[in-house]
N, C-alpha and C positions, 0 to 999 in steps of 0.2 A: 266455730269449731276449727276452721282452717287457721285462724289467728292463734288459737291456743296450741295447735300442733306446731306452728312455726316457732312460737315462744319456747315450747318444750324442746324442739330440735336445737334451737340456738343455745338453750341452757345446757343441754347434754354435750353440745360441741365444745363448750368452754369448761366443762367439769372434768376433773381428773378422776379416772376410774381406778378403784382399788384392785389389787391383785392378791392371789392366794397361791402359796407354794404347796406342792405335794409333800406328804409326810415321808420321812426317812423310813423305808420299809424295814421292819424288824421280824419279818416272817422267816420261818425255818422250813425244813423239808417236810416235817410231819408234826402237826399240832404245835407249831411255833418253835420246835426244837431244831437247832442247826445240826450239821453233820457231825461236828465234834461232840455235841451233847448226846446225840443218838449213839455214838460209839461208846462213850463212857457209860451211858445208861445200859447199853447192851452188855458191857463187861460186868456191871453190877448185877444185872439179872442172871447172867450165866454163872457168876460165882455163887449166887444164892441158890439157884436151881441145882447146880452141881454139888454143893455142900449138902443140900437136903437129900439128894438121891444117894450120895456116897456114904454119909455117916450120920445124917440127922442133925440134932441140935449141937453136938460137940463140934463138928466141922463148920457149922454155921457160925459158931462163936469164933473159931480160929480164922475164918475168912472175913470176919467183920471189918478188919482194917481195909480190905480191898473194896467191898461194896460201900462201906461208909465213905471212903475217900472218893470213890466214883460219884456217889450221890452229892457230896459237897462240891466237887468240881462241876457237876451238871447244874445245880440249882442255886448255889450261893453266889450272889453278885458282889463285885468289888470295883469301885471306880466307874460305874456305868456298864460294866461287862460281867459276864459270868466268869468264874475262875478258870474254866477250861479254855476260854478265849485268851487268857493271859499267858498260857503255857508257851505258844510259839513266840510271843513277844519276849518273854523272859529267856527262853533258850537262845534266841537270836542275839539278845543283849549280852548274855553270858559268853557266847561265841566271839562276839566282837571285843569284849573285855579281855578274854584270854589271848586273842589274836593281836592285841595292840592296835585295833582299828579306831579307837576313840581319840587318838592324838595324831595330829598332822603337823609336820614341820617341813617347810620348803627347803629343799636342798639347793642352797644358793650357788655352790661351786659346780653343781651338776645341772645344766640347763635342761628344760623340757624339750622333747622332740619337736621339730618344726611343725607348725599347724595345729598343735594341741593347746588346750586351755589349761592354765595352771590352777586347777580347782581340786579340792580334796574329795575323797570318797569315790563313789561310782561316777561322779561328774568328771573325773579325770580322763575319761574316755572320749569326751566331747571333742570334736574337730572343728576348726575354723575353715570356712570357704568364702572367699570374696567373689561375689558375682561380678564378672567383668563388664556387664552392660549397665547395671544399676549401681555398682560399687557398694552394694549392701552387704552387710555381714550375715552369712548364713551359717547356722550352727548345726552340725551333723551329729546326731546321737546314734552311734552304731548299735547300742543295746535295744533302744526302743524303735529304731528304724524310722527316724523322723528327720526332717530338715526344716529349720525354723528361721524366720526372718522377723525383725522387730521394727515397728514404726511408732513414732511419737504422736500423741494426740493433744489438741488444745480445744477447750470448750468453755462456754460461760458457766457460771455457777448455777447448777440445776435448781437449787432451793430458792434462788432469787427470781426465777422465771414465773410468769403467771400460769395458772392451771391449764389454760388452753395450750400454751406453748409447751408445757411439760408433757401433756398428753400427746401432742404431735411428735415430740422427740422420742418418747417411749415407743410409739408405734413405728417410727423410722428405725430405731435401734432393733426392734423385733424383726424388721425386714433384713437388717444386716445379719442377724443370727440365722434367719431362714435361708439366706444365701449360702452360708457355710454348710448348712444341712443338705442342701440340694446338690452341692458339689460332689460329695461322696469320697473326696480325696483328702479331706481335712481331718487330721488326727485330733487336734486341740486348738482352742482359741483362748488365750490368756489375757486378761485385763489386769494390769499391775498399776496400782495407785500408790505413790510414795510421798512421804513428807521429807523435805530437804531443808537444811538451813539456807536462808537467803544469803547468797554470796555477795550481793551488791552489784551484780552485773546488770540488773534491771535499771539502776540509776545511770550506769555508764552508757547503756544502750539508749536511754532517753536523752542523755546529753549529746551523744553523737548524732541523734536524729533532730533534736530541737535546739540544742545549745548554739551559742554564737561565740566561737573561739576567736575573738578579735584581738587577743593579746593584751586586753585591758587588765587592770589589777583585779577587778571583780570577777572577770571570767577566769583568770588564772587561779585565783583563790578557790573559786567554786569547783574547778576541775581538780585541783589538788585534794580538796575535801572528798570528792567522789572517789578518787583513786585510793585514798587512805581509809575509806569507810569499810568496816568489817562486816561480817555476817550479822544481820539483825532480823529477828522474826523467823518465819518459815514459809515455804511455798510448797505447792503440790505439783507433782509431775505424773503424767499418765502415759503409759505405753501399751501397745497392743501387739501381742506375739502370735504369729500364724505358723502352725506346724503342719507340714505336709506328711501324710502317711505314705512312706515309700513302698510299703508292701501293696497297699491298695492301688497305688498309681504305678505299679511296676510296668504295665504294658505301655503307658504313655511315656515313661522314662526311657524304655528301650527304643521307642520310636524317635525320641528326641536326642538319641545318641548314647544313652546309657551312662552309668556312673553318676558322680556328683554333678557333672556338667548337664546331663540330661535331667536330673532331679531339679537342678536350679532353673532350667527352662520351664519345667512344669510348674514349679513354685511361682515363677514370675507371672504365669497366667492367673494363678489364684491371687497373687498380690494385686494385679491390675483390677480384677473383679472386686476385691475387698475395698480398694481405694475408691472406686466408683460408688460402691454401696455406702461408704462413710461420707462421701460428699452429699449424697441424697439425704443422709441423716443429719446434715449441718454440723458435722464434726470436722474440724480443721486438722488434716493429717500433714505431718512434716514429711520430708524425704525419708526413705527407709534408712535406718541407722547404719552407719559405717562401723567397721571394726573398732576404731578409736572411740566412738560414742558408746558402743556396747561395753568396751573395756572400762570406761569411766563408771558406768552403772555397776558393774561387777565389783570394782575396787571400792566404790562408795558403800556398797552393801556390807562388805566385810570390814571396812575401815571407815565408819561414819565421820570420824574426826578429820579426815582429809578431804571430805566431799566438797566443802566450800573452796578449798585451795585448788582442787582439780578443776572446778568450774571457772574460777577466776583466771587461772593460767591454762589456756587452751592447749598448750603443747605437752602438758605433763600427764602421765598415766594413761596414754592412749595406745598401749600395746597389749593385745590380748594374751600374749605369751607371759606377761608379768602382772596381769590384772587380778590374779587370785590372791588369797591371804598368805601371810607369812607363817602364821601359826593358828591352829584351831584345836580346841579341846572340847569334847562333847561330854556332857553329863546326862543323867537320867531325864531331867526335865528342862534343861537349858543348854546353851551353847556359848562358848567364849571364843571370840575371834580377835583380830589385831587390837582394836581399841574399844571394843564394846562387848557387852553380854546380850544375848538374844534369847527369846522364848517365842515359840510358835503356838498359836491357838487355832483350833479347828472349829469352824461353825458347824456343829453337829445337828442343829435343828434350826431351820429357817422359820419365819413366822407361821404359826398354824392358823391364825385368823386373817381376815382381810386387812391388808395394809396398803398404803400408797407408795408409789415407786421411790420416793425419797426417804424410805424408812431407815436407810443406813447412815443418814446424816449424823446422828450422835457418834458413830464410830469414825466416819471419815473426816469429820470436822473437829475432832477432839484436838485441842491445842496443847502445846508443851510436851508432846509425846512423839518420839521418833518411831514411826511404824510404817509398815507397808502392808497393803491389802491386795491379795491376789485372788482373782476369780477365774477358775479353770472351767471352761465350757467344752464339754466333749460331745460333739454332734453324733447322732446315731442315725444310720441309714434307715429309710422308711420301711424297707422290708424287714430289717432286723428289729426295728421298733415294733412293728406289727406282730412279729413272732414273740417277742418278749411280753407284749401286752396279752396276747392269747394265752401264753403260758401262765402269767400271773392270774388271769381270770379263772383258768382251769384249777389252779392251786387253791385260790380262794373258795371256789365252789366246792371242791372236794374236801377241803379242811372244814368248811361249814357243815357239810353232810356228816363228816366223821365226828365233829363235836356234838352235833344233834344226836348221833347214834349213842354216844357214851354219856349223854346228859350234861355236857359242858355248855355253859352259857357264853354266848358271843358278846364281847364287850364293844364299847363304842369306838375304840381305837381300830379294831379290825374292820368295822363297818366303814370308818372314814378312809382307811387304806383302799378298800374295794371301790369306794366312790372316786378316789383319786385315779385309780386305774381306768374306770369308765370315762372320766374327764380326759385323760390322756388319749384314750381311743377316739373320743369325739374330736379332740384337737387334731389328731393325725388324719382323721377322715376329712376334716375341713381344709387340709392342705398345709397345716403348720408343721414345723420341724420339732423334733424331740431332742432335747439336750440334757445331759447330766451336769449339774453344777457342783463344784467343790470350792468352798471359801476358806482361805487361810489368812491369818493375821500374824505378822511378825513384829514383835516389839523389841526395840534396842535401847540400851541405856549404858552409861559409863561404868556403873557399879551394880553389884547384886541387889543392894537395898533399893536403889532407884529403879531397877528392873522390876522388882516385886511390886513396888508402888505403881509403876506404869501398867503392869499386867492387871492389877486390881482395878485401875481406872478404866481400862479398855473393857474388862469384863462387865463393869457397871454400865458402860456405854452400850454394850451389846444387849444388856437387859432392857435398856430404854428402847433399843431398836427391835425388841420382841424376838431376839435371837438367843440361842443357847450355845455357849462356847465350852470347849474342853481343851485342856492343855495336853498336847501330845507328849507322850513319854516313850523313851526307848528308841526314838527315831527323829530326834531334833535336827540332826545334821541333814538328813534327807529332806525333811520338811522345810528347812531353811532354804535350800536350793529351789524349792517350788514357791515359797511364799515371798522371797525377797529378790529372786533373780528372774529376769524376763526370758526364760529358756523354754517355757511351755512344757515342763516336765510334770510327772505325776509322782505321788508318794503312796 
């Protein structure tokens, strides 16, 4: 029996454990109805009751357009949403169209104020602050009250590791996320994985490290070939963005001197803790990105055609004041920037069944597509998470009692959501952190036809990964800054 137990323990140690995501909650305030649905339903009921009391059938006929329109807005779906949920999106889009906010053109003769980023839309308010101690670029968002720093990551290919090593790395990454939850001062953590054209710098770096430049004909010829080699293939780059919540850390910021200098001191503490956690997870972290390195990422996102050139020539494009686009035109379901068309997909449903940690491989390893995958992790404080869980449990129980009272049958989806809440409560009780995940995929292509083909390919890859994606509409510009830029913003 002891030998059997040892064999089982050894086998479990080297097996990769599957994981399961919580469902996206679709519950409303009452009987699955949201606040907007309840308002339109109340208007319909009041119009019917008022017509019956005031004049009977004649007024009921006259008021039919009101309660019929309210009923249609409440119950009829379109594009995965009820029609009433499209009303604020449509009005906001109409306001932006009439206000001329869909077109951005840089004023070349009128430079931006010092310290600001040359980005369109609400991202124009972002400020640059260079930390004097680490020389890292810190991006201040005055609207969301965050201060963000970016670090580069390198790691071996996860899918090529053996199951035991994969399990160990997944557990270690869970400790990294738990560290951000315990801090209480972290607003967001963003993992940005991008595909970039290979600029040929890898060959040059290999020659500098291993080559023998002895002046011979062979060495000279080989060095010239490397210098003339153009982009070939593609490579993957990963960054991790850490955003400090300046409201939550207000007391610590005042203690450190106040202002951006005090916020930078508090953020440095979180940066040190994060780097230590990354090392324990066997993730190789580079130095925190400087303003020039962040500028190259921003410029490459809006102008992919220049990305390889910027990487090959290290002195070009390294000014945050000029890193933004020259022109941006936003459409209902896509975005046009300097040299590319972009479309952003939202991962609306993560896998509902048990999957292994490498389930996103079809999306992340798709070749021939210029795309960026952004995972926004929002840590929730344990006390706030406990309150939210209690509230959800109470709502589930009261809704179940109300459905039983009116004779409505509870479906399997509602039961599954309740079990997810119970599992979150168990995880929180066991000491784990609770995070909200948002996944966005930005696809870029030189033309509209190539963009649509790439979007279709990514959607099929997401299906293979057991994920459901939806193309964001009416907010492509805001979604692009989240999906393609390492600024740890939300949409």
